[in-house]
Each structure stands twice: as structure tokens, then as C-alpha cells.
C-alpha positions as a Markdown table, in Angstrom:
| # | Residue | x | y | z |
|---|---|---|---|---|
| 1 | Unk | -258.7 | 132.7 | 6.6 |
| 2 | Unk | -260.1 | 134.6 | 9.6 |
| 3 | Unk | -259.8 | 138.4 | 9.6 |
| 4 | Unk | -257.1 | 139.7 | 11.9 |
| 5 | Unk | -259.6 | 141.4 | 14.2 |
| 6 | Unk | -261.4 | 138.2 | 14.8 |
| 7 | Unk | -258.4 | 136.0 | 15.7 |
| 8 | Unk | -255.5 | 135.7 | 18.0 |
| 9 | Unk | -252.5 | 137.7 | 16.9 |
| 10 | Unk | -250.2 | 134.9 | 18.2 |
| 11 | Unk | -251.2 | 131.3 | 18.8 |
| 12 | Unk | -248.5 | 128.9 | 20.1 |
| 13 | Unk | -249.5 | 125.4 | 21.0 |
| 14 | Unk | -247.1 | 123.1 | 22.8 |
| 15 | Unk | -244.2 | 124.7 | 21.0 |
| 16 | Unk | -240.7 | 123.3 | 21.6 |
| 17 | Unk | -237.4 | 124.2 | 19.9 |
| 18 | Unk | -234.3 | 122.1 | 19.8 |
| 19 | Unk | -231.1 | 123.6 | 18.5 |
| 20 | Unk | -227.9 | 121.4 | 18.1 |
| 21 | Unk | -229.6 | 118.8 | 20.3 |
| 22 | Unk | -230.2 | 121.3 | 23.1 |
| 23 | Unk | -233.9 | 121.9 | 24.0 |
| 24 | Unk | -234.2 | 125.7 | 24.2 |
| 25 | Unk | -238.0 | 126.1 | 24.3 |
| 26 | Unk | -240.1 | 123.5 | 26.1 |
| 27 | Unk | -243.8 | 123.0 | 25.5 |
| 28 | Unk | -244.8 | 126.7 | 25.4 |
| 29 | Unk | -248.5 | 127.6 | 25.0 |
| 30 | Unk | -249.1 | 131.3 | 24.4 |
| 31 | Unk | -252.1 | 133.2 | 23.0 |
| 32 | Unk | -252.1 | 136.9 | 22.3 |
| 33 | Unk | -255.3 | 138.7 | 21.3 |
| 34 | Unk | -255.4 | 141.9 | 19.2 |
| 35 | Unk | -254.5 | 145.1 | 21.2 |
| 36 | Unk | -253.1 | 143.1 | 24.1 |
| 37 | Unk | -249.6 | 144.2 | 25.1 |
| 38 | Unk | -247.4 | 141.6 | 26.6 |
| 39 | Unk | -244.1 | 141.7 | 28.5 |
| 40 | Unk | -241.9 | 138.6 | 28.1 |
| 41 | Unk | -239.7 | 138.3 | 31.2 |
| 42 | Unk | -236.9 | 135.9 | 31.9 |
| 43 | Unk | -233.2 | 135.9 | 32.8 |
| 44 | Unk | -230.5 | 135.9 | 30.2 |
| 45 | Unk | -230.5 | 132.5 | 28.5 |
| 46 | Unk | -234.1 | 131.7 | 29.4 |
| 47 | Unk | -235.2 | 131.4 | 25.7 |
| 48 | Unk | -236.7 | 134.8 | 25.2 |
| 49 | Unk | -234.8 | 135.5 | 21.9 |
| 50 | Unk | -235.5 | 132.1 | 20.6 |
| 51 | Unk | -239.2 | 132.5 | 21.3 |
| 52 | Unk | -239.3 | 135.9 | 19.5 |
| 53 | Unk | -237.5 | 134.3 | 16.5 |
| 54 | Unk | -240.3 | 131.8 | 16.3 |
| 55 | Unk | -243.0 | 134.5 | 16.4 |
| 56 | Unk | -241.1 | 136.4 | 13.7 |
| 57 | Unk | -241.1 | 133.4 | 11.5 |
| 58 | Unk | -237.3 | 133.1 | 11.4 |
| 59 | Unk | -237.3 | 129.8 | 13.3 |
| 60 | Unk | -239.7 | 126.9 | 13.0 |
| 61 | Unk | -240.8 | 125.0 | 16.1 |
| 62 | Unk | -239.3 | 121.6 | 16.4 |
| 63 | Unk | -242.6 | 120.4 | 17.8 |
| 64 | Unk | -246.0 | 121.9 | 18.3 |
| 65 | Unk | -247.9 | 124.4 | 16.1 |
| 66 | Unk | -247.5 | 128.1 | 15.6 |
| 67 | Unk | -249.8 | 130.7 | 14.0 |
| 68 | Unk | -249.1 | 134.4 | 13.8 |
| 69 | Unk | -251.5 | 136.9 | 12.3 |
| 70 | Unk | -253.6 | 134.1 | 11.1 |
| 71 | Unk | -250.7 | 132.5 | 9.2 |
| 72 | Unk | -250.1 | 129.0 | 10.2 |
| 73 | Unk | -246.5 | 127.8 | 10.0 |
| 74 | Unk | -246.2 | 125.2 | 7.3 |
| 75 | Unk | -249.1 | 126.5 | 5.3 |
| 76 | Unk | -248.1 | 130.1 | 4.7 |
| 77 | Unk | -245.4 | 132.2 | 3.2 |
| 78 | Unk | -243.5 | 133.4 | 6.2 |
| 79 | Unk | -241.7 | 136.0 | 4.1 |
| 80 | Unk | -245.0 | 137.8 | 3.6 |
| 81 | Unk | -245.8 | 137.4 | 7.3 |
| 82 | Unk | -242.7 | 139.3 | 8.3 |
| 83 | Unk | -243.9 | 142.3 | 6.4 |
| 84 | Unk | -246.7 | 142.7 | 9.0 |
| 85 | Unk | -244.4 | 142.4 | 12.0 |
| 86 | Unk | -242.2 | 145.2 | 13.2 |
| 87 | Unk | -239.1 | 144.0 | 15.0 |
| 88 | Unk | -236.7 | 146.0 | 17.1 |
| 89 | Unk | -233.5 | 144.1 | 18.0 |
| 90 | Unk | -229.8 | 144.6 | 18.7 |
| 91 | Unk | -229.1 | 142.9 | 15.4 |
| 92 | Unk | -230.8 | 145.7 | 13.5 |
| 93 | Unk | -229.2 | 148.3 | 15.6 |
| 94 | Unk | -225.7 | 146.8 | 15.2 |
| 95 | Unk | -225.9 | 146.0 | 11.5 |
| 96 | Unk | -227.4 | 149.3 | 10.2 |
| 97 | Unk | -224.8 | 151.1 | 8.1 |
| 98 | Unk | -223.5 | 154.0 | 10.3 |
| 99 | Unk | -223.3 | 156.4 | 7.3 |
| 100 | Unk | -227.0 | 156.0 | 6.5 |
| 101 | Unk | -229.1 | 159.0 | 7.5 |
| 102 | Unk | -231.8 | 158.5 | 10.2 |
| 103 | Unk | -234.5 | 159.2 | 7.6 |
| 104 | Unk | -233.1 | 156.5 | 5.3 |
| 105 | Unk | -232.9 | 154.0 | 8.2 |
| 106 | Unk | -236.6 | 154.5 | 8.8 |
| 107 | Unk | -237.4 | 154.2 | 5.1 |
| 108 | Unk | -235.5 | 150.9 | 5.0 |
| 109 | Unk | -238.2 | 149.5 | 7.2 |
| 110 | Unk | -240.6 | 149.7 | 4.3 |
| 111 | Unk | -238.6 | 147.1 | 2.5 |
| 112 | Unk | -237.4 | 145.1 | 5.5 |
| 113 | Unk | -233.8 | 145.6 | 4.5 |
| 114 | Unk | -230.6 | 146.5 | 6.3 |
| 115 | Unk | -229.7 | 149.6 | 4.3 |
| 116 | Unk | -231.8 | 151.3 | 1.6 |
| 117 | Unk | -231.5 | 149.9 | -2.0 |
| 118 | Unk | -234.8 | 151.2 | -3.5 |
| 119 | Unk | -236.0 | 154.7 | -4.4 |
| 120 | Unk | -238.7 | 155.6 | -2.0 |
| 121 | Unk | -241.8 | 157.5 | -3.1 |
| 122 | Unk | -242.7 | 161.0 | -1.9 |
| 123 | Unk | -245.5 | 159.4 | 0.2 |
| 124 | Unk | -243.0 | 157.0 | 1.8 |
| 125 | Unk | -240.7 | 159.9 | 2.6 |
| 126 | Unk | -243.5 | 161.8 | 4.2 |
| 127 | Unk | -244.5 | 158.8 | 6.3 |
| 128 | Unk | -240.9 | 158.3 | 7.4 |
| 129 | Unk | -240.7 | 161.9 | 8.5 |
| 130 | Unk | -244.0 | 161.6 | 10.3 |
| 131 | Unk | -242.7 | 158.6 | 12.2 |
| 132 | Unk | -239.5 | 160.4 | 13.1 |
| 133 | Unk | -241.6 | 163.2 | 14.5 |
| 134 | Unk | -243.7 | 160.6 | 16.5 |
| 135 | Unk | -240.6 | 159.2 | 18.2 |
| 136 | Unk | -239.1 | 162.7 | 18.8 |
| 137 | Unk | -236.3 | 162.5 | 16.3 |
| 138 | Unk | -237.4 | 164.5 | 13.3 |
| 139 | Unk | -234.5 | 167.0 | 13.9 |
| 140 | Unk | -232.1 | 164.1 | 13.4 |
| 141 | Unk | -233.5 | 163.2 | 9.9 |
| 142 | Unk | -230.4 | 164.1 | 8.0 |
| 143 | Unk | -227.9 | 163.0 | 10.7 |
| 144 | Unk | -225.8 | 159.9 | 10.1 |
| 145 | Unk | -227.1 | 157.0 | 12.1 |
| 146 | Unk | -223.6 | 156.3 | 13.5 |
| 147 | Unk | -223.5 | 159.7 | 15.1 |
| 148 | Unk | -226.6 | 159.2 | 17.2 |
| 149 | Unk | -226.7 | 158.4 | 20.8 |
| 150 | Unk | -227.7 | 154.9 | 21.8 |
| 151 | Unk | -231.2 | 156.1 | 22.9 |
| 152 | Unk | -231.6 | 158.0 | 19.6 |
| 153 | Unk | -230.7 | 154.9 | 17.7 |
| 154 | Unk | -233.3 | 152.9 | 19.5 |
| 155 | Unk | -236.0 | 155.5 | 18.7 |
| 156 | Unk | -235.0 | 155.6 | 15.1 |
| 157 | Unk | -235.1 | 151.8 | 14.9 |
| 158 | Unk | -238.6 | 151.8 | 16.5 |
| 159 | Unk | -239.7 | 154.3 | 13.8 |
| 160 | Unk | -238.2 | 151.9 | 11.2 |
| 161 | Unk | -240.2 | 149.0 | 12.6 |
| 162 | Unk | -243.4 | 151.1 | 12.3 |
| 163 | Unk | -242.7 | 152.0 | 8.7 |
| 164 | Unk | -244.6 | 149.0 | 7.3 |
| 165 | Unk | -247.7 | 149.7 | 9.5 |
| 166 | Unk | -247.2 | 146.4 | 11.3 |
| 167 | Unk | -250.0 | 144.6 | 13.2 |
| 168 | Unk | -247.5 | 143.2 | 15.7 |
| 169 | Unk | -244.5 | 145.2 | 17.1 |
| 170 | Unk | -241.8 | 143.1 | 18.9 |
| 171 | Unk | -239.3 | 144.9 | 21.1 |
| 172 | Unk | -236.4 | 142.7 | 22.1 |
| 173 | Unk | -234.3 | 144.0 | 25.1 |
| 174 | Unk | -234.8 | 147.5 | 23.7 |
| 175 | Unk | -233.3 | 149.2 | 26.8 |
| 176 | Unk | -230.1 | 147.3 | 26.9 |
| 177 | Unk | -227.1 | 149.7 | 27.0 |
| 178 | Unk | -229.2 | 152.8 | 27.7 |
| 179 | Unk | -228.4 | 155.1 | 30.6 |
| 180 | Unk | -231.2 | 156.0 | 33.1 |
| 181 | Unk | -232.5 | 159.0 | 31.3 |
| 182 | Unk | -232.5 | 157.4 | 27.8 |
| 183 | Unk | -234.1 | 154.3 | 29.2 |
| 184 | Unk | -237.0 | 156.2 | 30.9 |
| 185 | Unk | -237.5 | 158.3 | 27.7 |
| 186 | Unk | -237.7 | 155.2 | 25.6 |
| 187 | Unk | -240.1 | 153.5 | 28.1 |
| 188 | Unk | -242.3 | 156.6 | 28.0 |
| 189 | Unk | -242.4 | 156.5 | 24.3 |
| 190 | Unk | -243.3 | 152.8 | 24.2 |
| 191 | Unk | -245.9 | 153.3 | 26.9 |
| 192 | Unk | -247.5 | 156.1 | 24.8 |
| 193 | Unk | -248.0 | 153.6 | 22.0 |
| 194 | Unk | -250.1 | 151.4 | 24.2 |
| 195 | Unk | -252.7 | 154.0 | 24.7 |
| 196 | Unk | -252.8 | 155.0 | 21.0 |
| 197 | Unk | -255.6 | 153.7 | 18.8 |
| 198 | Unk | -252.9 | 153.5 | 16.0 |
| 199 | Unk | -250.7 | 151.1 | 18.1 |
| 200 | Unk | -250.1 | 147.6 | 16.9 |
| 201 | Unk | -250.2 | 144.7 | 19.4 |
| 202 | Unk | -246.9 | 144.8 | 21.3 |
| 203 | Unk | -244.5 | 142.3 | 22.9 |
| 204 | Unk | -241.7 | 143.7 | 25.0 |
| 205 | Unk | -238.9 | 141.3 | 26.1 |
| 206 | Unk | -236.8 | 142.1 | 29.1 |
| 207 | Unk | -235.1 | 140.6 | 32.2 |
| 208 | Unk | -236.0 | 143.6 | 34.3 |
| 209 | Unk | -239.5 | 144.0 | 35.8 |
| 210 | Unk | -238.9 | 147.7 | 36.3 |
| 211 | Unk | -238.9 | 148.1 | 32.5 |
| 212 | Unk | -242.5 | 146.9 | 32.2 |
| 213 | Unk | -244.4 | 150.0 | 31.4 |
| 214 | Unk | -248.1 | 150.4 | 32.4 |
| 215 | Unk | -249.2 | 149.7 | 28.9 |
| 216 | Unk | -248.1 | 146.1 | 29.2 |
| 217 | Unk | -251.0 | 144.5 | 31.1 |
| 218 | Unk | -250.1 | 140.9 | 30.4 |
| 219 | Unk | -246.9 | 139.0 | 31.3 |
| 220 | Unk | -245.3 | 135.7 | 30.3 |
| 221 | Unk | -242.5 | 134.6 | 32.5 |
| 222 | Unk | -240.1 | 131.9 | 31.4 |
| 223 | Unk | -237.1 | 130.1 | 32.8 |
| 224 | Unk | -235.0 | 127.5 | 31.0 |
| 225 | Unk | -237.4 | 127.6 | 28.1 |
| 226 | Unk | -240.4 | 126.8 | 30.1 |
| 227 | Unk | -243.4 | 129.0 | 31.1 |
| 228 | Unk | -243.4 | 129.7 | 34.8 |
| 229 | Unk | -246.4 | 132.0 | 34.8 |
| 230 | Unk | -248.6 | 133.9 | 32.4 |
| 231 | Unk | -251.6 | 136.2 | 32.5 |
| 232 | Unk | -252.6 | 139.5 | 34.0 |
| 233 | Unk | -249.6 | 141.6 | 35.2 |
| 234 | Unk | -250.9 | 142.0 | 38.7 |
| 235 | Unk | -251.2 | 138.3 | 39.1 |
| 236 | Unk | -247.9 | 137.3 | 37.5 |
| 237 | Unk | -245.5 | 139.9 | 38.9 |
| 238 | Unk | -245.4 | 138.5 | 42.4 |
| 239 | Unk | -242.5 | 137.9 | 44.8 |
| 240 | Unk | -243.2 | 134.1 | 44.6 |
| 241 | Unk | -242.9 | 134.1 | 40.8 |
| 242 | Unk | -239.9 | 136.3 | 40.7 |
| 243 | Unk | -238.0 | 134.0 | 43.1 |
| 244 | Unk | -239.0 | 131.0 | 40.9 |
| 245 | Unk | -237.5 | 132.7 | 37.9 |
| 246 | Unk | -234.5 | 134.6 | 39.2 |
| 247 | Unk | -233.7 | 132.9 | 42.6 |
| 248 | Unk | -233.0 | 136.1 | 44.4 |
| 249 | Unk | -234.1 | 136.9 | 47.9 |
| 250 | Unk | -235.9 | 140.0 | 46.8 |
| 251 | Unk | -239.5 | 141.3 | 47.1 |
| 252 | Unk | -241.6 | 142.6 | 44.3 |
| 253 | Unk | -243.3 | 146.0 | 45.0 |
| 254 | Unk | -245.6 | 148.1 | 42.9 |
| 255 | Unk | -244.8 | 151.8 | 42.7 |
| 256 | Unk | -247.5 | 153.7 | 40.8 |
| 257 | Unk | -247.9 | 152.0 | 37.4 |
| 258 | Unk | -244.5 | 150.2 | 37.5 |
| 259 | Unk | -243.0 | 147.3 | 39.4 |
| 260 | Unk | -239.6 | 147.0 | 41.1 |
| 261 | Unk | -237.7 | 144.7 | 43.4 |
| 262 | Unk | -236.2 | 145.5 | 46.8 |
| 263 | Unk | -233.8 | 143.5 | 49.0 |
| 264 | Unk | -235.9 | 141.5 | 51.5 |
């Protein structure tokens, strides 16, 4: 087995996924190198969530081959693989017990559980507190998760995802439901990870190009389960590609380190 720093973090080759006779993902090729940060962009229903489920090892390709962190699907224990992947999703946010303290939510990430059913060590508690500090939520450590704002919940869940020191961090539609201030605060936090030597490789899924923080220098755009464009952000986030994916008469513009759309 190759060492992680000598291989691609994600290697999908001609991957297709069929669910209930419907083809959701169609012949996707995607390679992600260590310390690359990718934005996965597509409209609702384009297959983003399904593709992330494959990378997380929760869904096997119907056709093609998949390898994540050097673990080839079909020849590896995917339960062990998931321990090296941090996943931030609406499922975790919605299913976390509201009475659980923010600190215990973060600690649950050590065991990849929804809820905390083990007794953490002093070292684990210290690490969880450090992660809460890193995401700006240490003051909320003893607060019930259910009492937090949506933005605070997302930050706590990101800290939870980092608890296992993952090599790959996947953020699925993390800004959904956030107001403007909370969204920008969260994007600033995620962007700060991208310039940190401690940061894992990241995938950020969204249907909005204005949410693609500067740290994400690579983009994969999909529509109807097919790759429309992939590669360097400046080459992929173009008006032509945006129209191919979203079919709106809008123009893509760059504003500083971010991109946006305006009515043509």
C-alpha cells in the first residue's frame, strides 16, 4: 500500500451509480491529490450528495473503480476508511441529540457516533476543547446543542469532523439555511483551514459559486450526474460552463478572491 503522501487522496475511474434503476452518477473520473481543495458544484439533484456518499464509503459504485486514501473499494474495510474522513452534512446536524452539550458533540466525532456512548479520556476532552476554540465556539462548550444558532451548530459539527484528525474533510452544502452573516463567518472559517498546514484535503459541495472560498483552487462541475468541467477554478468557473450547468442568462464575474453571477 502506498503512503498517503505519495498517492491521490481520491481516485474515481469511470464511476457510475444506479439506484432503483435510475442512473444517478454517469462515468465520473475524478482525481484529488493531497492538500488540494476542491469545490463540487452543481444544481440540486445533480448527483453531488450521491458522489459524496461514494467517496465516504457509504455507497458502492455500480460500475467503475473507486479508491479513497489508498483504500480500494472491494479490497478494503470501508468502516476503517471512514475513520480517516471527516464529514459535515445536514444528516449529522439534524440527527444530533439536542440535549447533548457542544463539547460532547465534538467528542462523538472521535467514535463516529451520533451521540456519545463512551467515556472520553482527558486527552480527548482537551483536544475537543481545542477544536471548539479553533472554530470560535469554546464559550459554548457546556451549552446544549439544540440551543445553538444554525451557524454555531455548523461550526460545532465541523469541530466534530476534525476530532478524528481526518486526512479528508468533506463539507456537504454546509451553508444551507444560514443567514448572510453566519454564512460569511463559516466560509471565512473554512477558508482559514485551506491555508493551515494542519488542514486535511477538503471537498466543499455547493450549488452557489459565491460560496467557493479562495482556498478552493480546483472545481468539479456536474449536471445530471455527469462531469461538465473540472480543473483549476479560474478555468472552470466561466460564464459558458455556468450556463451549461444552470441554464440561466447570467454572467460569471470575479470579485477579489471570490466569484459571483450577475444578470446579463
